[in-house]
N, C-alpha and C positions, 0 to 999 in steps of 0.2 A: 149679158152676163160679164161681168166683171172678174179676170182673173187675178187672183192675189197673192203673190210669192208668199211662201211660208205660211199662208191661211193653217190657222190649227184645223183638223180634221173634224172637230165638231161644230165647225161653223161651214164647213162643204155644204152649199146648196141654203145657205141664209138668205132669206126673201126681204131686201130694204125698200119699203117705199119711201121714196126722196121727193118732196115737195120745195120747191124754191122759188125766188124772187116772184112774191105774190102780190106786193104792189098795191095792197086796198087804197082806193081811193075813189073820187068820184069817176073816174075813168075804168075802175077794176071794182064792180060793186059787191054787196055781200053775195047774192046770188051764185057768183062764179067762184067765191071762196066756197061757198057751202057743197057747189058742186064738187070742187077738186076733193074736199075733206071726204064726202060720201064714196066717191071713187076710191081714194086710198084706203078706207075701211074695207070696202069690199074687196079688195084686192088680197086681204086678211095676211098682211106682212108680218115676219118675226118682228120688225124693228123699224120705227118711223124717224126718218131724218128730217130737218127741216134747215135749209140752207141759207134764211137769211133774206133780207129785203122784205120786209112785212107791211110796211108805208112807203111811199115815196117824198123823199126830202124830208125826213125828221117830222112828220106831220103827227101832231099830238093828238089830234082829233081821232086818228084811226088806230091809235097803238091800242089802246085796249079791245075797241070794237074786234079789231082782227086777231086779237089774243081769244077772245071770246067766240069766233068761229071756228078756231083752230082747237078749242078745248075739248069738241068729242073725238079727235083722234085717239086710236089707241092700239096697242099691240102686246105680245106678250113680253118683249124685252123692253117695252116703253119706249118714249119720245123724246128726242133729244135734238136740239136747236144750236145753232151757228145765229152769227150777226153779219149783216152786210153793211154795205159803205152808205144807205139810205136809212139807217138806225141807229138812235142813240145808244149809248153804254148803259142808261139807268131806268127809265121809265118802259123802254120796248122789253128788257130781259125781266124787269119786274113782273111786268105783265103777263110775261108767257109763263114765268116761276109760279105765280097764283094759280093757273090751272093746271100746274102739276107735270110742265114742260121742263125737262133739265135744259139749262143754257149752259154753254160751254164757251166761257171769255178765257181763252187761253190757258185752258184747262183738259184734264183729262178725267174719262170715268170708264168703267169697265163694264163688259158684257159678259155673261155666261151662258153656257149653252152644250148639252153633251160632256159635261165634265171637261170642259175647256176654257179659255179666258182668252178675249180679245180685247183690247183697249182702243177706244175712241179718242182722238186729239181736236178739239176745235181752236182755232184760229180765228183773231177778229181781222178784219179787212186790212188795218192798218199795220198788222203783225206781217212782215214782207222778209226782213233779211234773214239771211239765214242761222246767224247766232240767236236771234228771236226765236225763230221757232224751234231750234234746237233746245231751247229753254224749257219748251213746254213737253218736249219728248224726252228729258232728262229722265232717266230711272224709271223708264218705261220697261215694263214686264214682257219680253215677246213682240210681236207683230202689231205694228199699228196701223188702223184706217185713219186718215187725218181729213177733218172736214174743213174745209176752206172755200170762202165764197168766193175768191177770184180764182180762175184756173191757171193763172201763171204761178201760182206758187206750186204748180209741178215741177218748175228748175229746181227749186230749193228742195222739194219734196225727194227729188231724186238724189241730190247732192249728199242728204241725210238718209239715205237708203231705207226710205219711206216707202213700204210694198204698194200702197193703192190711196187714192184721193178721190173725193166727193167733190164737187164744185158746181155752181150756176153762174150767175152774174152777167153771161153774155146773151141773154135772152135767146139764144140760136143765133143770133145775128138780129133778132126781130124782123128786119125787112130783106127778103133773099131776093135777088134779082136775077132771073134765068139767064143762064150763059155767063155772068159775074159772079155769082155767089152773095153772100152778106158782105159790105162793106167793111161792118164792125169785125169781120174775122182776121182782118189784118192785125190786130192787137193781141190776140191770143193764140197759144200754141193749138188750143181744140175748142172750137165753136160751140158743137153739140155732140153728144155720143162719147164713142170710146177714143182713146189716145193712151200712148205709150211715152216714157222719154227712161232711157237705161233700164233698170227694172223696176220703175215704179209705172204703175198704170193709172188711168184716169177716165171717170166717167163724168161728163158736163151735160148738166139737164137744159133744157130749152126753158123751164119755168112755165108759171102760170101768167104772170101779168103781164103789161104794158109799161113803158116809160119814156118819156119826152114826147113820142107820137103816140097817138089811141090806137094804133093797128097793128096788127101783124100782117106780112105779105109773105106768101108761101113758107110758113113757121107757123105751125100750129102751137098750142100751149101744149103743156104733157103734165101729167103727174106718174114719174118714172119709177118702174119695178125694177130693181137692181140685184141680181143673184149673184152671189158671191162661191167661184170657182178655186180649187186649187192650182195652181200655177206651178207646174213642175220644171225642173232644171233639165235642158237637152243634154 
């Protein structure tokens, strides 16, 4: 459950299936992606969000194949995607777009539910500065859900009064050592799950694939189901 300040009443209880950090490669075969897609569809979400890193290291050999594996995803409010640091900004988004997946590259889109409107803003991994993100948010109508591959954008989102953020990138740490936690956690405000800063809430998914090392330890992959709830001022 992700509490969202100023969430329009029509979006109370909105269910988002969130898949990120797929990293389709020799280490993350098609069967793994197909299982994640089947699980996401079985959840019957209102909206599906893809959080980036569909391949590893800009590997073109897997761009069209992973897009084809993601093509069966469906939800009443559509499938929306952003790009990660392992995705190029031409071939990967083009492959997704050909499968009717809307790719937000420093752009916004609107979804409607029960007479209300919610804006989704998707930023690229390299869009980091507050002023750059502010340009994407300019002239937004009402509250915005920010889709940012890197959870470190929580700081800028808070400074820009963004109510909520969905992120991935961390793999949940991927290797979590008992008693010590995830070494990768030192870099991020939130490694997995829920967090907040100021009036901005965030959910960070552990993602699906692996990168750099072919295993996860004490950190299973996930297809997250995020339910939006209105957050009221006390």
